[in-house]
C-alpha positions in Angstrom: 131.8 140.3 71.0 132.4 136.8 70.0 132.8 137.4 66.2 135.2 139.4 64.1 138.8 139.7 65.5 140.3 136.9 67.5 141.3 139.4 70.2 139.3 141.8 72.3 140.6 145.4 72.0 141.0 147.8 74.9 137.9 149.5 73.7 135.9 146.3 73.9 137.3 145.4 77.3 136.4 148.8 78.6 132.8 148.4 77.2 132.6 145.3 79.4 134.0 147.3 82.4 131.5 150.1 81.8 128.6 147.7 81.6 128.7 147.3 85.4 128.9 149.6 88.3 132.0 149.1 90.5 129.9 149.9 93.6 127.4 147.1 92.9 130.2 144.6 92.1 132.3 145.3 95.2 129.3 145.5 97.5 128.7 141.8 96.5 132.0 141.0 98.2 132.2 143.4 101.1 129.6 145.6 102.8 129.8 149.3 101.6 128.5 152.3 103.4 127.8 155.6 101.6 129.8 158.6 102.9 129.6 161.8 100.9 129.9 161.0 97.2 131.9 157.8 97.8 131.3 154.4 99.4 133.5 152.9 102.1 134.2 149.4 103.3 136.8 147.3 105.3 139.7 146.7 102.9 140.1 142.9 102.1 143.7 143.3 101.0 145.2 144.0 104.4 144.4 143.5 108.1 141.8 146.4 108.2 139.7 147.0 111.3 138.0 150.2 110.2 136.6 151.1 106.7 139.6 152.4 104.9 138.6 151.4 101.3 136.9 154.1 99.3 134.9 153.2 96.2 134.1 156.0 93.7 131.0 155.7 91.5 132.1 158.7 89.5 135.6 157.4 88.7 134.7 153.7 88.8 137.8 152.9 90.9 138.5 151.7 94.5 141.3 153.0 96.7 142.5 151.9 100.1 143.8 154.9 102.0 145.7 152.6 104.4 147.5 149.9 102.3 147.4 151.7 98.9 145.4 149.0 97.0 143.7 150.7 94.1 142.4 150.0 90.6 139.2 149.5 88.5 136.7 146.7 88.8 138.9 144.2 87.0 141.8 144.8 89.4 139.5 144.3 92.4 138.2 141.0 91.0 141.8 139.9 90.2 143.1 140.6 93.7 140.1 139.3 95.6 139.6 136.1 93.6 143.3 135.5 93.0 142.7 135.2 89.3 144.3 136.6 86.1 143.2 139.7 84.2 141.6 137.5 81.5 139.5 135.7 84.1 138.5 138.9 85.8 137.2 140.3 82.5 135.4 137.0 82.0 133.8 137.3 85.4 132.5 140.8 84.7 131.4 139.9 81.2 129.4 137.0 82.6 127.8 139.3 85.2 126.8 141.7 82.4 125.5 138.9 80.1 128.2 139.6 77.5 129.3 136.4 75.7 133.1 136.2 75.2 135.7 133.5 75.2 139.1 133.5 76.9 140.5 132.8 73.4 139.5 136.4 72.6 142.5 137.7 74.5 146.0 138.3 73.1 147.9 138.3 76.4 150.3 135.4 77.2 148.9 133.7 80.3 149.2 130.6 82.4 145.9 129.4 80.8 147.3 129.8 77.3 150.8 128.4 78.1 149.4 125.2 79.6 146.2 125.0 77.6 147.0 121.4 76.4 147.4 120.2 80.0 144.1 121.9 81.0 142.4 120.2 78.0 143.8 116.8 78.8 142.5 117.0 82.4 139.1 118.1 81.1 139.0 115.2 78.6 140.3 112.8 81.3 137.4 113.7 83.6 134.9 113.0 80.8 136.7 109.7 80.2 136.5 108.7 83.8 132.9 109.8 84.1 131.9 107.8 81.1 133.6 104.7 82.7 131.5 104.9 85.8 128.3 105.1 83.8 129.0 101.9 81.9 128.4 98.3 83.1 132.0 98.3 84.4 131.1 101.0 86.8 128.2 99.2 88.6 130.4 98.0 91.5 131.8 101.5 92.0 128.4 103.0 92.0 127.1 100.5 94.5 130.1 101.3 96.7 129.3 105.0 96.6 125.6 104.3 97.1 126.4 102.4 100.3 128.1 105.6 101.4 125.0 107.7 100.6 126.5 109.2 97.4 123.9 108.9 94.7 123.9 109.7 91.0 123.1 113.4 91.5 126.1 113.8 93.8 128.3 111.8 91.4 127.2 114.2 88.6 127.6 117.4 90.7 131.2 116.6 91.7 132.2 115.0 88.4 133.1 111.7 90.1 134.4 109.0 87.7 136.2 105.7 87.5 139.6 104.5 86.2 139.6 101.0 84.8 142.2 98.3 84.2 140.1 96.6 81.6 139.4 97.8 78.1 140.8 101.0 76.7 143.3 102.9 78.9 143.4 106.6 79.4 146.9 106.5 77.8 145.6 105.1 74.5 142.6 107.4 74.6 144.8 110.5 74.9 147.3 109.3 72.2 144.3 108.7 69.9 143.3 112.4 70.5 146.7 113.3 69.0 148.3 114.8 72.1 152.1 114.5 72.1 153.3 111.9 74.5 155.6 114.3 76.3 152.7 116.6 77.0 150.7 113.7 78.3 153.5 112.7 80.6 153.7 116.2 82.0 150.1 115.8 83.3 151.2 113.0 85.7 148.2 111.0 84.6 150.4 108.7 82.5 153.8 107.2 83.5 156.6 105.5 81.6 158.7 102.4 82.4 160.8 100.0 80.4 157.6 98.3 79.2 156.2 101.5 77.7 153.4 103.9 78.9 150.8 103.1 81.5 148.0 104.8 83.4 148.8 106.2 86.8 145.3 105.3 88.0 143.4 102.1 87.5 140.5 100.5 89.4 140.0 103.6 91.5 137.0 105.9 92.0 138.2 109.3 90.6 137.5 112.6 92.4 138.5 115.6 90.3 140.3 118.4 92.1 139.6 121.9 90.7 141.4 125.2 90.7 139.8 128.4 91.9 137.9 128.8 88.6 136.5 125.3 88.7 138.8 123.8 86.1 140.0 120.2 86.7 143.7 120.3 87.5 144.3 117.0 89.4 142.6 113.9 90.7 142.4 111.9 93.9 141.8 108.2 93.2 140.2 105.9 95.9 140.3 102.1 96.0 136.9 100.5 96.4 137.0 96.8 95.6 140.5 95.8 96.6 142.9 96.3 99.5 145.7 98.7 99.0 148.1 100.4 101.5 147.3 103.7 99.7 143.6 104.3 100.1 143.9 107.5 98.1 146.4 108.4 95.5 146.6 112.1 94.6 148.0 113.7 91.4 151.5 115.0 91.9 152.0 118.8 91.6 152.3 120.1 88.1 152.5 123.3 86.2 148.8 123.8 86.8 148.4 122.1 90.2 149.9 123.5 93.4 148.1 121.9 96.3 148.9 124.7 98.8 147.3 127.4 96.6 143.9 125.7 96.3 140.9 124.8 98.4 138.6 121.9 97.5 135.1 123.2 96.4 136.2 126.8 96.5 134.5 127.6 93.1 131.2 126.3 94.4 131.3 127.6 97.9 132.7 131.2 97.5 129.4 132.9 96.5 127.3 131.0 99.0 129.8 131.8 101.8 129.7 135.5 100.9 126.0 135.5 101.0 125.9 133.7 104.4 128.8 135.6 105.8 130.2 132.2 107.0 132.6 129.6 105.6 133.1 126.1 107.1 136.6 124.6 106.6 137.2 120.9 106.7 140.1 118.6 106.0 139.0 116.1 103.3 137.0 116.3 100.1 134.7 113.5 101.3 133.7 115.6 104.2 132.8 118.4 101.9 130.8 116.1 99.6 128.9 114.7 102.6 128.1 118.2 103.9 126.9 119.2 100.4 124.6 116.2 100.2 122.7 117.4 103.3 122.5 121.0 102.0 125.5 122.6 103.7 127.2 124.2 100.7 129.3 127.0 102.2 132.1 124.5 102.9 135.7 124.0 101.6 138.5 121.6 102.4 142.3 122.0 102.8 142.8 118.5 101.3 144.7 117.3 104.3 147.7 119.6 104.0 149.0 122.1 106.6 147.1 125.3 105.8 149.3 127.7 103.8 149.2 131.5 103.8 147.6 131.4 100.3 144.8 129.2 101.5 144.3 131.3 104.7 144.0 134.4 102.5 141.4 132.6 100.3 139.4 131.6 103.4 139.5 135.2 104.8 138.1 136.6 101.6 135.2 134.3 101.4 133.5 135.3 104.7 133.9 137.1 107.9 133.0 134.1 110.1 135.3 131.1 109.8 134.4 127.8 111.4 137.0 125.0 111.5 135.5 121.5 111.5 138.4 119.1 111.4 138.6 115.5 112.3 137.7 114.7 115.9 140.9 112.8 116.6 144.3 114.1 118.0 145.6 114.7 114.5 142.5 116.8 113.7 143.0 118.8 116.9 146.7 119.5 115.9 145.5 120.5 112.4 143.0 122.9 114.0 145.8 124.5 116.0 148.0 124.8 112.9 145.2 126.3 110.8 144.1 128.8 113.4 147.7 130.0 113.7 147.9 130.7 110.0 144.5 132.5 110.1 145.5 134.6 113.1 148.5 135.9 111.3 146.2 137.6 108.8 143.8 138.9 111.5 141.2 136.1 111.4 139.9 134.6 114.7 138.2 131.4 113.8 135.6 129.4 115.7 135.9 125.6 116.2 133.6 122.6 116.1 135.0 119.4 117.7 133.4 116.0 116.8 133.0 113.2 119.3 134.4 109.7 119.0 137.3 110.8 116.8 134.9 111.1 113.9 135.4 113.1 110.8 132.5 115.2 109.4 131.6 112.5 106.8 131.3 109.8 109.5 129.5 112.2 111.9 126.8 113.2 109.5 126.2 109.6 108.4 125.9 108.5 112.0 123.9 111.3 113.6 122.2 113.1 110.7 122.1 116.6 109.3 120.2 118.2 112.2 122.7 117.3 114.9 125.6 118.4 112.7 123.9 121.7 111.9 123.4 122.2 115.6 127.1 121.8 116.0 127.8 124.3 113.3 125.4 126.8 114.8 127.1 126.5 118.3 130.8 126.5 117.7 133.2 127.2 120.6 135.6 130.2 120.5 139.2 129.5 119.5 140.6 130.1 123.0 138.2 127.6 124.6 139.5 125.1 122.1 143.1 126.0 122.8 142.6 125.8 126.6 141.3 122.3 126.2 144.1 121.4 123.7 146.9 122.7 125.8 145.6 121.0 129.0 145.5 117.6 127.2 148.1 115.1 128.6 149.3 117.6 131.2 149.3 116.9 134.9 147.9 120.2 136.1 148.5 119.1 139.7 152.2 119.4 138.9 153.2 123.0 139.4 155.9 122.9 136.6 153.4 121.5 134.1 150.7 124.0 135.2 153.2 126.9 134.8 154.0 125.6 131.3 150.2 125.5 130.5 149.7 129.1 131.6 152.6 130.4 129.6 151.3 128.5 126.5 147.9 130.1 126.9 149.4 133.5 127.2 151.5 132.9 124.1 148.3 132.0 122.2 146.6 135.1 123.5 149.4 137.3 122.3 148.5 136.3 118.7 144.9 137.5 119.0 143.6 140.9 118.0 140.1 140.3 119.5 140.6 142.2 122.8 137.2 141.1 124.2 138.2 137.4 123.7 141.6 138.1 125.3 139.9 139.6 128.4 137.4 136.8 128.7 140.2 134.2 128.5 142.3 136.1 131.0 139.4 136.2 133.4 138.8 132.4 133.0 142.5 131.7 133.4 142.7 133.8 136.5 139.7 132.1 138.1 140.9 128.6 137.3 144.5 129.2 138.3 143.8 131.6 141.3 146.5 133.9 139.9 145.7 137.6 140.0 144.5 138.8 136.6 146.8 141.8 136.7 149.8 139.5 137.0 148.5 137.6 133.9 148.0 140.9 132.0 151.6 142.0 132.9 152.9 138.7 131.6 150.9 139.0 128.4 152.1 142.5 127.9 155.7 141.5 128.3 155.2 138.6 125.9 153.7 140.9 123.3 156.6 143.3 123.6 159.2 140.5 123.1 157.4 138.8 120.1 156.5 141.5 117.6 156.8 145.1 117.2 154.2 145.3 119.9 150.9 146.8 119.2 150.8 148.3 122.7 154.1 150.2 122.2 154.8 151.9 118.9 157.7 150.5 117.0 160.4 152.9 116.0 159.9 154.1 112.5 162.4 152.8 109.9 164.4 155.5 108.2 163.2 155.1 104.6 164.4 156.9 101.5 163.8 160.6 101.7 161.3 161.9 99.1 162.8 165.0 97.5 160.7 168.0 96.4 161.4 167.0 92.8 159.8 163.6 93.3 156.9 165.2 95.1 156.4 167.6 92.2 156.4 164.8 89.6 153.9 162.7 91.6 151.5 165.5 92.3 151.6 166.6 88.7 150.7 163.1 87.6 147.9 162.9 90.2 146.2 165.9 88.7 146.9 164.7 85.2 145.0 161.5 86.0 142.1 163.6 87.3 142.0 166.6 85.0 142.2 167.1 81.2 143.2 170.7 81.9 146.5 169.6 83.6 147.1 167.1 80.7 146.8 170.0 78.2 149.3 172.1 80.2 151.7 169.1 80.3 151.4 168.7 76.5 151.7 172.4 75.8 154.8 172.8 77.9 156.5 169.6 76.7 157.6 168.7 80.2 160.3 166.2 80.7 159.9 164.2 83.9 163.4 163.2 85.2 162.2 159.9 86.8 161.8 157.2 84.2 158.7 155.4 85.8 156.9 158.8 86.1 158.0 159.8 82.6 156.5 156.6 81.2 153.2 157.1 83.0 153.0 160.7 81.9 153.5 159.7 78.3 150.8 157.0 78.6 148.3 159.5 80.1 149.1 162.0 77.3 148.7 159.4 74.7 145.4 158.2 76.2 144.1 161.8 76.1 145.2 162.4 72.5 143.3 159.2 71.4 140.2 159.6 73.5 140.0 163.4 74.1 139.3 162.7 77.8 140.8 161.0 80.8 139.1 158.0 82.4 141.2 156.5 85.1 139.2 153.2 85.2 139.9 152.7 81.5 143.5 153.8 81.9 143.9 150.9 84.5 142.7 148.5 81.8 145.1 149.9 79.2 148.2 149.6 81.4 147.2 146.2 83.0 149.8 144.3 80.9 152.7 146.6 81.9 153.5 145.8 85.5 155.8 148.8 85.9 153.3 151.4 84.6 150.5 149.7 86.5 152.4 149.9 89.7 153.2 153.5 89.1 149.6 154.3 88.3 148.5 152.6 91.6 151.1 154.7 93.5 149.8 157.9 92.0 146.1 157.2 92.4 146.5 156.2 96.0 148.1 159.6 97.0 146.3 161.6 99.7 145.8 164.8 97.7 143.0 167.3 97.8 140.6 167.0 94.9 140.6 170.6 93.7 143.8 172.4 92.7 144.9 175.9 91.7 146.7 176.5 88.4 149.4 178.2 90.5 150.0 174.9 92.2 150.4 173.1 88.9 152.8 175.8 87.8 154.8 175.3 91.0 155.2 171.6 90.2 156.3 172.3 86.7 158.8 175.0 87.8 160.2 172.5 90.3 160.6 169.9 87.6 162.3 172.4 85.3 164.6 173.5 88.2 165.7 169.9 88.6 166.3 169.4 84.9 168.4 172.6 84.6 170.3 171.8 87.8 171.0 168.2 86.6 172.2 169.3 83.2 174.2 172.2 84.7 176.0 169.8 87.0 176.8 167.6 84.0 178.1 170.6 82.1 180.3 171.7 85.1 181.9 168.2 85.2 182.5 168.4 81.5 184.1 171.9 81.7 186.4 170.7 84.5 187.6 167.8 82.2 187.7 169.8 78.9 191.2 171.0 77.8 190.2 172.6 74.5 189.4 176.3 75.2 186.9 176.5 72.3 184.9 173.5 73.6 185.1 174.9 77.1 183.6 178.2 76.0 180.8 176.4 74.1 180.0 174.4 77.3 179.9 177.6 79.3 177.6 179.2 76.7 175.3 176.2 77.1 175.1 176.8 80.8 174.2 180.5 80.3 171.4 179.4 77.8 170.1 176.9 80.4 169.8 179.7 83.0 168.0 181.9 80.5 165.7 179.1 79.6 164.9 178.5 83.3 164.1 182.2 83.8 161.9 182.2 80.7 160.0 179.1 81.8 159.5 180.6 85.3 157.9 183.7 83.7 155.3 181.7 81.9 
């Protein structure tokens, strides 16, 4: 598939799709259990506590009956991995052993739009790596060696060196014929009144990668001089948004899924250190407050999440912040706290792998950590401060969905405080009611837009068109006009697909509409409907009659308005005649 045309056709993309089984692919991400002819698993796209995602081997699609997420294998990979359609196709092609290049795609993507910037970062990494492997890199390598980072680790993590001497990165990139304005956009080169100059010099360079493993930024560390800025990170750019990435994600994701466990740290040096001792299911937040996007990435990597932040007060605060973001999306993490204010890098170097692994294998639950954190610097002999502590604990409990952990913590709190557990439960219940629509008391349902019988008829007809060539033939034969534009567009797409392929394959249809957001969203809406699989022709006819009824009613109302406004008697008679013809047409259609 690498030769011939510059672009992959839909047919070629669907060949890639059909080269794998969606059940096999999805079961590599979440456990699936056979039930009837489909497979079921806990949906990763919403806070799901019971298996509500169905995966069909026959149709090669997945559907969540709770949140409505649906699509083919490409759509699952896109949503789970947070990647583009192009990259999802590449993932499946790689899995199937089919050689393709992202250049084979015609769609306009972020990758294509900023390709020069991606290329400059890739070249810059090679430039820095080459520097560290020259005689000018000896001091930097010695510095790293003193910190137990050997040549293999340097190579694995693409660590390099920026230099003040010899050729600058600026000159190197200009010689490569990149426009200076593009070079400036990367943030690797700056400009002043003297001209252009490298942002980094005399620093050990740690590449920061996106979710696909492409270099999109750097962190440069001083090693032979004193500087108030120990690390300098690339500023955010068109391809680098710090809050959307996790350091080492592309290496850790598959290992974490296999182990069912992901370890989250703060700094990339912590990750590198853990990696050197064989702990590879580890990522870092890169020192920022954890964002919703990062929390979602963490959730999708593994069911068990262990936070191993720095052992100091700032690390404890970051642990609280990260756990809060994870709890919002239904994840209850566990925690490891390190003694003597150490970070993981320092701890492993001081105490060794075995002691660190023992810590990882025996984390404390999140509420034990919070009890300790909330007690810190409080005088619990002071009744007011003790009362504040209890209310803070209850507030944290109100965020948890793990009912067993809630009960265990309430029992512990009751025993320590000598307050009756029922009083604590009542306080917690009241707090839950005041904070959210409470899970214990159903929230009043919002009055949404009423779905008319005409809309139901269109949706149901489309559902059976997606699942049956017989219904498509009826649609084509009757030349049905769907009054709602988004449904009309999807119906035409289904009809066109059938005319070209002489069949309907919903998995391939998802591929075909993947570049049209409106049709894709409508297809997802239709596929996720809770309708019975089998239908009667009489039911299909009822849907069609209802649609005809709407069309006649709508046009009749328009004609009536026109008749009211028409002053010419001849024209008025013609309009009246048209209304009679409409009624006759409706009767004729109803008799079919």
